[in-house]
C-alpha positions as CSV (number, residue, x, y, z in Angstrom):
1,M,30.0,7.3,-22.5
2,T,27.7,5.0,-20.4
3,E,24.1,4.4,-21.4
4,L,21.1,5.0,-19.4
5,P,19.5,1.7,-18.1
6,D,16.1,0.7,-19.4
7,F,13.3,2.3,-17.5
8,W,11.3,-0.9,-17.3
9,R,13.6,-2.7,-14.9
10,T,12.2,-5.2,-12.4
11,E,12.8,-2.8,-9.4
12,V,10.7,0.0,-11.1
13,W,7.5,-2.0,-11.2
14,H,7.1,-1.6,-7.4
15,P,6.9,2.2,-7.2
16,L,4.5,2.1,-10.1
17,A,2.3,-0.3,-8.3
18,V,2.1,1.3,-4.8
19,H,0.6,4.7,-5.3
20,L,-2.9,3.7,-6.6
21,P,-3.6,1.3,-3.7
22,L,-2.2,3.8,-1.2
23,A,-4.7,6.5,-2.3
24,A,-7.6,4.0,-2.6
25,L,-7.1,2.6,0.9
26,L,-6.8,6.1,2.5
27,L,-9.8,7.3,0.7
28,A,-11.7,4.1,1.7
29,T,-10.9,4.8,5.3
30,L,-12.2,8.4,4.9
31,A,-15.4,7.2,3.1
32,F,-16.1,4.7,5.9
33,M,-15.7,7.3,8.6
34,V,-18.0,9.7,6.7
35,S,-20.6,7.0,6.3
36,L,-20.4,6.2,10.0
37,F,-21.0,9.8,11.1
38,L,-23.4,11.0,8.3
39,K,-25.2,7.6,8.2
40,K,-25.3,7.7,4.3
41,Q,-25.2,4.3,2.6
42,A,-23.6,5.8,-0.6
43,W,-20.4,6.6,1.4
44,Y,-20.3,3.1,2.7
45,Q,-20.7,1.6,-0.8
46,T,-17.9,3.9,-2.1
47,G,-15.7,2.8,0.8
48,V,-16.3,-0.9,0.0
49,F,-15.4,-0.4,-3.7
50,L,-12.2,1.6,-2.7
51,I,-11.1,-0.8,0.0
52,I,-11.5,-3.9,-2.2
53,S,-9.7,-2.4,-5.1
54,G,-7.1,-0.9,-2.8
55,T,-6.5,-4.2,-1.0
56,L,-6.1,-6.1,-4.3
57,G,-3.6,-3.4,-5.4
58,A,-1.8,-3.7,-2.1
59,W,-1.2,-7.4,-2.8
60,V,0.1,-6.5,-6.2
61,A,2.5,-4.0,-4.5
62,V,3.6,-6.7,-2.1
63,Y,4.3,-9.0,-5.1
64,T,6.2,-6.4,-7.1
65,G,8.1,-5.4,-3.9
66,S,9.2,-9.0,-3.6
67,M,10.5,-8.9,-7.1
68,A,12.3,-5.6,-6.5
69,D,13.8,-7.0,-3.3
70,A,15.9,-9.5,-5.2
71,V,17.5,-6.7,-7.2
72,V,17.8,-3.9,-4.7
73,V,18.9,-5.7,-1.5
74,R,22.5,-6.1,-2.7
75,G,23.1,-2.4,-3.0
76,L,21.7,-1.3,0.4
77,C,23.9,-0.1,3.3
78,D,21.2,-1.1,5.8
79,P,19.1,-4.0,4.5
80,T,17.2,-4.2,7.8
81,V,15.1,-1.3,6.7
82,L,14.0,-3.3,3.6
83,E,13.1,-6.2,5.8
84,S,11.0,-4.0,8.1
85,H,9.4,-2.4,5.1
86,E,8.5,-5.8,3.7
87,N,7.2,-7.3,6.9
88,Q,5.0,-4.3,7.7
89,A,3.7,-4.3,4.1
90,Y,2.5,-7.9,4.6
91,L,0.9,-7.0,7.9
92,T,-0.8,-3.9,6.4
93,S,-2.1,-5.9,3.5
94,W,-3.6,-8.5,5.8
95,I,-5.2,-5.8,8.0
96,F,-6.9,-4.3,4.9
97,T,-7.9,-7.8,3.7
98,L,-9.6,-8.2,7.1
99,A,-11.3,-4.8,6.6
100,S,-12.4,-5.8,3.1
101,V,-14.0,-9.1,4.2
102,T,-15.6,-7.3,7.2
103,S,-17.0,-4.6,4.9
104,L,-18.5,-7.2,2.6
105,S,-20.1,-9.0,5.6
106,F,-22.3,-5.9,6.0
107,Y,-24.3,-7.2,3.1
108,L,-24.9,-10.7,4.6
109,K,-28.3,-10.3,6.2
110,K,-28.1,-13.8,7.9
111,L,-25.3,-12.6,10.3
112,K,-26.5,-12.0,13.8
113,I,-24.2,-9.0,14.2
114,R,-25.8,-5.6,14.0
115,Q,-24.8,-3.6,10.9
116,N,-23.6,-0.6,13.0
117,V,-21.2,-2.9,14.8
118,I,-19.8,-4.1,11.4
119,K,-19.4,-0.5,10.3
120,I,-17.5,0.4,13.5
121,L,-15.3,-2.7,13.0
122,V,-14.5,-1.7,9.4
123,V,-13.5,1.8,10.5
124,V,-11.3,0.4,13.3
125,F,-9.6,-2.0,10.9
126,A,-9.2,0.7,8.2
127,L,-7.8,3.2,10.6
128,T,-5.4,0.6,12.0
129,G,-4.4,-0.3,8.4
130,S,-3.9,3.4,7.6
131,V,-1.5,3.9,10.5
132,F,0.5,0.8,9.3
133,L,0.3,2.1,5.7
134,A,1.9,5.4,6.8
135,R,4.7,3.5,8.5
136,V,5.3,1.3,5.4
137,G,5.4,4.4,3.2
138,H,7.9,6.0,5.5
139,L,10.1,3.0,5.4
140,G,9.8,2.9,1.6
141,A,10.8,6.5,1.3
142,T,13.7,5.9,3.7
143,L,14.9,3.2,1.3
144,V,14.7,5.4,-1.8
145,Y,15.8,8.7,-0.4
146,Q,18.5,7.6,2.1
147,Q,19.8,4.5,0.4
148,A,18.9,5.0,-3.3
149,A,17.1,1.7,-3.5
150,G,16.1,1.0,-7.1
151,V,17.3,4.4,-8.2
152,Y,19.7,5.0,-11.1
153,V,22.5,7.3,-9.9
154,P,23.9,9.2,-12.9
155,S,27.7,9.7,-13.4
156,E,29.2,12.8,-11.9
157,D,29.3,14.6,-15.3
158,C,25.9,13.3,-16.5
159,S,27.5,12.2,-19.8
160,E,24.9,9.5,-20.3
161,F,22.3,12.3,-20.9
162,Q,24.2,13.9,-23.8
């Protein structure tokens, strides 16, 4: 009888790290859009909190993804999907980093840029990042559900569960 592998394997840290930033970044985008149309400062402040925490989490997800890459890549039939996933994750993280910095610049009164322009820029960056985030998520799901990346595949008779 074979034993189940330990749950806390290196490749498991990545899926644990991606979901919170994904939700935070999408909610931040929504909060910024609502603040732009309703002109409510509280929505903007919520968006700033969410985008900064989501961006930090995105970089943690990139880091844990790099750790998982070393383990997972050997078992993939098409490693080019993993490469695309990784490259687009970096790009997405940089776009949201730009959105985070821009959102914080709203509070710098010495800037000559009007605050409405900053809000519009933040929404544009966040929407662009969200599109890329959806693509990165799709590529990640393709890796897991089509190539079983990082997934333990039980024996045919499931004897390790008995």
